[in-house]
C-alpha positions, -999 to +999 in steps of 0.1 A: +212-230-036+196-199-056+231-189-071+238-225-084+231-241-114+201-264-117+194-293-141+158-297-158+152-323-129+158-301-102+119-294-090+116-334-092+141-341-063+119-331-037+093-353-049+119-381-040+134-368-011+166-357-025+194-339-003+209-313-023+244-303-024+265-278-041+287-301-067+309-276-090+283-253-089+255-273-093+225-279-072+226-318-071+212-346-049+239-365-029+211-390-018+176-398-019+169-428+004+204-433+018+240-438+001+243-475+012+207-485+000+212-468-033+248-481-037+234-516-029+205-511-057+232-508-083+250-533-074+222-558-070+195-544-093+194-508-108+201-472-101+189-440-119+210-410-119+205-375-131+239-367-148+226-336-170+254-317-155+281-330-176+290-314-207+284-321-242+307-305-268+305-314-306+335-317-331+327-315-366+343-308-399+368-320-426+393-323-401+377-333-370+394-364-366+429-352-369+421-323-349+409-347-320+436-372-326+461-345-315+441-334-286+438-367-266+459-394-253+441-425-267+441-435-305+413-424-322+422-444-353+410-477-334+374-465-329+346-477-355+316-454-361+290-458-334+318-464-306+327-448-276+365-440-266+376-432-230+405-410-231+426-382-215+432-346-228+464-334-215+482-302-211+518-296-222+531-306-189+513-341-194+487-329-163+452-338-172+430-308-184+401-335-182+387-373-189+361-379-212+342-398-234+344-396-273+312-408-294+322-413-329+294-408-354+321-405-386+354-392-391+338-358-394+317-359-366+321-365-329+303-360-295+323-352-267+311-360-231+333-339-205+329-333-165+305-304-153+335-285-133+356-286-166+329-276-194+341-241-197+378-249-193+377-277-219+358-258-245+384-230-243+410-255-242+399-270-275+392-234-292+428-226-281+443-258-294+422-254-329+451-241-350+446-245-386+423-273-383+391-271-403+368-278-373+337-261-357+335-268-319+302-261-302+293-264-264+259-278-264+258-287-225+230-262-222+206-279-245+212-317-232+200-337-202+216-369-194+203-398-173+222-427-162+207-464-157+231-487-139+233-520-126+227-558-135+188-552-141+193-520-163+189-536-197+155-554-186+141-524-174+150-500-200+140-529-226+105-521-216+103-489-228+118-494-264+113-513-295+150-511-302+169-544-294+192-530-265+215-564-262+227-552-295+244-522-281+274-535-270+300-523-245+313-490-252+290-485-284+261-463-290+230-458-310+215-425-320+174-420-323+167-446-302+129-440-292+127-446-253+089-440-240+085-423-275+116-398-268+143-399-294+176-403-276+211-411-278+219-443-259+253-459-249+264-488-231+286-469-206+286-458-171+304-449-140+299-475-117+315-508-125+279-526-135+263-530-166+242-499-178+230-473-200+239-436-204+210-418-221+210-380-236+182-361-247+171-323-251+161-310-216+124-307-222+120-345-220+142-352-190+115-353-163+092-375-184+118-398-191+129-402-155+095-406-145+089-434-167+121-453-162+115-451-120+077-461-128+088-492-149+119-499-126+101-501-094+089-538-096+127-546-103+142-527-072+152-496-090+158-470-070+168-429-077+205-427-067+224-393-060+260-383-061+269-401-028+264-435-044+278-426-077+309-418-060+314-448-036+301-474-067+330-456-093+354-457-064+352-494-056+352-502-092+388-484-094+374-455-118+388-422-109+373-391-102+386-357-118+397-335-092+409-365-070+427-392-089+436-367-120+441-332-123+464-306-140+491-316-116+484-353-118+492-370-150+477-404-165+506-424-157+509-412-119+470-423-118+480-457-130+463-453-165+491-458-187+466-481-210+448-451-223+478-431-234+491-445-269+527-433-273+530-450-309+499-431-324+520-401-336+520-368-317+496-355-295+496-327-269+514-336-236+532-367-250+568-355-250+563-347-210+546-379-205+573-399-225+598-383-204+581-391-174+578-426-184+617-431-193+625-415-159+603-434-141+574-420-116+583-405-087+548-407-071+517-430-083+483-438-070+479-468-048+450-487-030+451-494+004+432-511+032+430-497+067+442-522+094+435-500+124+399-488+126+391-454+111+376-442+078+405-426+054+389-393+036+401-371+005+430-351+017+443-370+047+480-372+052+497-406+045+528-414+060+556-442+065+584-442+090+571-410+105+573-391+076+549-375+048+547-396+019+518-383+000+480-380+006+444-398+002+427-388-029+396-409-023+384-429+012+354-444+021+340-475+041+332-497+012+296-508+012+302-538-009+333-549+006+322-537+042+360-524+049+375-490+050+396-487+020+409-457+000+432-445-028+463-424-022+489-404-043+524-415-026+561-414-031+570-443-057+593-459-032+567-468-009+543-479-034+547-517-031+518-541-028+519-554+008+536-525+024+523-510+055+517-472+056+498-451+083+468-427+074+464-398+096+431-396+109+421-368+134+459-360+142+463-401+148+484-421+125+466-455+116+480-483+100+470-493+068+479-518+039+489-512+005+466-534-018+455-537-055+431-507-065+410-532-084+388-535-051+358-547-070+355-569-102+337-549-129+302-565-141+302-551-176+286-571-204+310-573-231 
């Protein structure tokens, strides 16, 4: 673990019995108590995640809006101040460089939150595509920590620590300079679990103190510290993609089923021509949801077959703690992708039957 990057909370993991793994070069807890109990805490009460490994990049300047509008697939013109946008940043072939959140302060000031494994790549991609735009791009990831409190009781717990009326921070909106336990934070009503909740950004030096305060106040509500394991099962049930699984430089947003976040009518953007061509020609492969008929747990990378031939692979698979079923997502040949079709997942060299179902395994419980 010595050569891995660590968040400011690393020393605290031991206190909570965190089981540490290597995630994208970071030493992070996969679980504290257990993946199932943490998953259930988030679905029924609340969980607290250390997501300080995520990257933060600021874009400022006279042409910040135009620069970003060209860089991302979603339409920035729909965003008002203090709102947050989910979007993709694509390469010229339509593949995904990253999926990210864009926080808008003004047309000249944006705050981007990117995936940990892609921080350097994203930062370089942005600089390489800066062209003549008058913008200043700064990677401030090393200065910022991020905590996520997620679950139906998230607001009630966090409200105990602030005078700011959190009910006024609407879904996919944010407020800066919110004092939580006396610490100035940026707070957004966003998350990666399918539940209501907040993501909280602060300078590194306050992360430990804030974590401890939230855990202390949240205890009586059933809040539990939660690791990456539960974060993955939660986002997966809610049909949210993980970069490297459902999205990559080789998998386009259209193949992943996220055309909603690709606005072809907004003018030009990087990757538009390739994506438009793919849309017009029809998708040759797409990501589907499936449920195991035979008994077996599908895992990332497992082969998918139909009529004794390989048609794709599993991108994510789990025993779903909420649905109590073995389910998965798979990238497969489009001609087999109809709902209700039977496919086979190869588990330990044995083809096991599965049924294609909707990817919306779990109904999201956002406060909109």
